[in-house]
SEZA-240510 format. One record per residue (C-alpha): residue number from 1; x, y, z. Coordinates in steps of 0.25 Angstrom, whole numbers, padded with zeros to 4 digits. Layout:
BEGIN
+-----+-------+-------+-------+
| pos |    c1 |    c2 |    c3 |
+-----+-------+-------+-------+
| NUM |     X |     Y |     Z |
...
+-----+-------+-------+-------+
//
This chain:
BEGIN
+-----+-------+-------+-------+
| pos |    c1 |    c2 |    c3 |
+-----+-------+-------+-------+
|   1 | -0144 |  0009 | -0017 |
|   2 | -0136 |  0011 | -0006 |
|   3 | -0131 |  0026 | -0001 |
|   4 | -0115 |  0027 | -0003 |
|   5 | -0109 |  0035 |  0008 |
|   6 | -0099 |  0045 |  0005 |
|   7 | -0085 |  0048 |  0012 |
|   8 | -0077 |  0059 |  0009 |
|   9 | -0061 |  0057 |  0004 |
|  10 | -0057 |  0066 |  0015 |
|  11 | -0064 |  0056 |  0027 |
|  12 | -0057 |  0044 |  0020 |
|  13 | -0043 |  0048 |  0016 |
|  14 | -0033 |  0059 |  0019 |
|  15 | -0031 |  0066 |  0006 |
|  16 | -0017 |  0072 |  0004 |
|  17 | -0014 |  0082 | -0006 |
|  18 |  0002 |  0083 | -0009 |
|  19 |  0005 |  0096 | -0015 |
|  20 |  0020 |  0095 | -0013 |
|  21 |  0030 |  0087 | -0007 |
|  22 |  0045 |  0087 | -0012 |
|  23 |  0054 |  0095 | -0004 |
|  24 |  0068 |  0097 | -0014 |
|  25 |  0075 |  0100 | -0001 |
|  26 |  0073 |  0088 |  0006 |
|  27 |  0083 |  0076 |  0004 |
|  28 |  0073 |  0064 |  0004 |
|  29 |  0070 |  0058 | -0009 |
|  30 |  0057 |  0055 | -0010 |
|  31 |  0048 |  0047 | -0020 |
|  32 |  0036 |  0056 | -0026 |
|  33 |  0024 |  0051 | -0033 |
|  34 |  0020 |  0064 | -0040 |
|  35 |  0006 |  0065 | -0049 |
|  36 |  0014 |  0059 | -0063 |
|  37 |  0016 |  0046 | -0054 |
|  38 |  0000 |  0043 | -0054 |
|  39 | -0005 |  0037 | -0066 |
|  40 | -0021 |  0031 | -0068 |
|  41 | -0026 |  0018 | -0065 |
|  42 | -0018 |  0019 | -0052 |
|  43 | -0002 |  0020 | -0058 |
|  44 |  0009 |  0026 | -0052 |
|  45 |  0023 |  0029 | -0060 |
|  46 |  0032 |  0021 | -0049 |
|  47 |  0045 |  0030 | -0050 |
|  48 |  0042 |  0042 | -0041 |
|  49 |  0049 |  0055 | -0042 |
|  50 |  0060 |  0056 | -0031 |
|  51 |  0061 |  0069 | -0024 |
|  52 |  0065 |  0077 | -0011 |
|  53 |  0053 |  0076 |  0000 |
|  54 |  0050 |  0073 |  0012 |
|  55 |  0042 |  0060 |  0017 |
|  56 |  0030 |  0064 |  0021 |
|  57 |  0017 |  0054 |  0026 |
|  58 |  0007 |  0065 |  0018 |
|  59 |  0013 |  0062 |  0003 |
|  60 |  0019 |  0048 |  0007 |
|  61 |  0010 |  0038 | -0003 |
|  62 |  0006 |  0025 |  0002 |
|  63 |  0000 |  0014 |  0000 |
|  64 | -0017 |  0016 | -0002 |
|  65 | -0015 |  0031 | -0004 |
|  66 | -0024 |  0037 | -0016 |
|  67 | -0015 |  0045 | -0025 |
|  68 | -0019 |  0057 | -0034 |
|  69 | -0016 |  0070 | -0042 |
|  70 | -0020 |  0083 | -0036 |
|  71 | -0018 |  0087 | -0050 |
|  72 | -0027 |  0082 | -0060 |
|  73 | -0033 |  0068 | -0053 |
|  74 | -0040 |  0059 | -0063 |
|  75 | -0035 |  0045 | -0054 |
|  76 | -0032 |  0041 | -0041 |
|  77 | -0018 |  0033 | -0039 |
|  78 | -0021 |  0022 | -0028 |
|  79 | -0007 |  0019 | -0019 |
|  80 | -0007 |  0004 | -0019 |
|  81 |  0009 |  0002 | -0014 |
|  82 |  0016 |  0007 | -0005 |
|  83 |  0026 |  0016 | -0008 |
|  84 |  0039 |  0018 |  0000 |
|  85 |  0041 |  0031 |  0003 |
|  86 |  0033 |  0037 | -0010 |
|  87 |  0028 |  0050 | -0008 |
|  88 |  0016 |  0060 | -0016 |
|  89 |  0021 |  0073 | -0024 |
|  90 |  0015 |  0087 | -0028 |
|  91 |  0001 |  0086 | -0032 |
|  92 | -0004 |  0072 | -0027 |
|  93 | -0016 |  0067 | -0017 |
|  94 | -0013 |  0056 | -0008 |
|  95 | -0026 |  0050 | -0003 |
|  96 | -0024 |  0042 |  0009 |
|  97 | -0037 |  0034 |  0012 |
|  98 | -0040 |  0030 |  0026 |
|  99 | -0044 |  0017 |  0032 |
| 100 | -0057 |  0021 |  0030 |
| 101 | -0060 |  0017 |  0016 |
| 102 | -0051 |  0008 |  0005 |
| 103 | -0039 |  0014 | -0001 |
| 104 | -0042 |  0010 | -0016 |
| 105 | -0057 |  0013 | -0014 |
| 106 | -0055 |  0026 | -0011 |
| 107 | -0047 |  0027 | -0023 |
| 108 | -0055 |  0022 | -0032 |
| 109 | -0066 |  0031 | -0027 |
| 110 | -0057 |  0044 | -0028 |
| 111 | -0050 |  0038 | -0042 |
| 112 | -0066 |  0038 | -0047 |
| 113 | -0067 |  0054 | -0043 |
| 114 | -0055 |  0059 | -0044 |
| 115 | -0055 |  0066 | -0058 |
| 116 | -0071 |  0072 | -0057 |
| 117 | -0066 |  0076 | -0043 |
| 118 | -0053 |  0084 | -0047 |
| 119 | -0063 |  0090 | -0059 |
| 120 | -0073 |  0094 | -0051 |
| 121 | -0065 |  0100 | -0040 |
| 122 | -0054 |  0107 | -0050 |
| 123 | -0066 |  0117 | -0056 |
| 124 | -0059 |  0127 | -0063 |
| 125 | -0044 |  0122 | -0062 |
| 126 | -0038 |  0120 | -0074 |
| 127 | -0033 |  0107 | -0069 |
| 128 | -0040 |  0097 | -0061 |
| 129 | -0037 |  0094 | -0046 |
| 130 | -0041 |  0090 | -0034 |
| 131 | -0042 |  0097 | -0018 |
| 132 | -0040 |  0091 | -0006 |
| 133 | -0055 |  0096 | -0003 |
| 134 | -0062 |  0090 | -0013 |
| 135 | -0054 |  0077 | -0015 |
| 136 | -0056 |  0075 |  0001 |
| 137 | -0073 |  0078 | -0002 |
| 138 | -0072 |  0067 | -0012 |
| 139 | -0084 |  0056 | -0009 |
| 140 | -0080 |  0043 | -0006 |
| 141 | -0092 |  0032 | -0006 |
| 142 | -0092 |  0024 |  0007 |
| 143 | -0093 |  0013 |  0004 |
| 144 | -0089 | -0001 |  0012 |
| 145 | -0074 | -0004 |  0015 |
| 146 | -0077 | -0018 |  0006 |
| 147 | -0083 | -0011 | -0005 |
| 148 | -0071 |  0000 | -0004 |
| 149 | -0061 | -0011 | -0006 |
| 150 | -0068 | -0018 | -0017 |
| 151 | -0069 | -0004 | -0025 |
| 152 | -0056 |  0000 | -0022 |
| 153 | -0051 | -0014 | -0026 |
| 154 | -0058 | -0015 | -0039 |
| 155 | -0053 |  0000 | -0044 |
| 156 | -0037 | -0003 | -0039 |
| 157 | -0039 | -0018 | -0044 |
| 158 | -0044 | -0012 | -0059 |
| 159 | -0032 | -0002 | -0060 |
| 160 | -0024 | -0015 | -0057 |
| 161 | -0030 | -0021 | -0066 |
| 162 | -0030 | -0013 | -0077 |
| 163 | -0014 | -0012 | -0074 |
| 164 | -0012 | -0025 | -0076 |
| 165 | -0019 | -0026 | -0089 |
| 166 | -0011 | -0014 | -0092 |
| 167 |  0002 | -0021 | -0091 |
| 168 | -0001 | -0034 | -0097 |
| 169 | -0002 | -0027 | -0109 |
| 170 |  0010 | -0019 | -0107 |
| 171 |  0016 | -0033 | -0105 |
| 172 |  0009 | -0039 | -0118 |
| 173 |  0014 | -0028 | -0126 |
| 174 |  0028 | -0031 | -0121 |
| 175 |  0027 | -0045 | -0126 |
| 176 |  0021 | -0042 | -0138 |
| 177 |  0031 | -0034 | -0143 |
| 178 |  0043 | -0045 | -0137 |
| 179 |  0035 | -0056 | -0145 |
| 180 |  0035 | -0047 | -0157 |
| 181 |  0048 | -0041 | -0157 |
| 182 |  0054 | -0056 | -0154 |
| 183 |  0046 | -0059 | -0167 |
| 184 |  0050 | -0050 | -0176 |
| 185 |  0065 | -0053 | -0171 |
| 186 |  0062 | -0067 | -0174 |
| 187 |  0058 | -0066 | -0190 |
| 188 |  0066 | -0054 | -0192 |
| 189 |  0079 | -0061 | -0186 |
| 190 |  0081 | -0051 | -0175 |
| 191 |  0082 | -0040 | -0184 |
+-----+-------+-------+-------+
//
């Protein structure tokens, strides 16, 4: 069996804790992703909050970023699109992988370990949360780039597949309801 080398998260990604962002006296209205927009299975509610604030590269949400709730983190959200001027709001963490690691692979690894890490680092706290030092010290298996891409793609495509099946089930229910309503209307004369 091969000995696997590990690297620390802080060595392969920029970790930004977003603690306060909106500025009420600013004139420019910006779009903000909040913790309530982040859902499991890499789902993000798209109608972002509009609040005044200052554009900042630290809290700007970019493609390939990994977003985590700082309080009660149990999953990650991988950003797979280019948002136009969208910013992370209070109590979110942006992890921005560098070129030394595949971003989807890193999201997969963090997603597997995030809940345990938050519980382990919140000993004595009422609500689990993450600290920058603990998150930065997260050990990531240092696999080859090829292996990282495979694992990252499997993780990402698995979630996308699940979303497709769920959407298909929703559409099937809509179709079945329509067919049933039409049948009942035909049999009852539309009453």
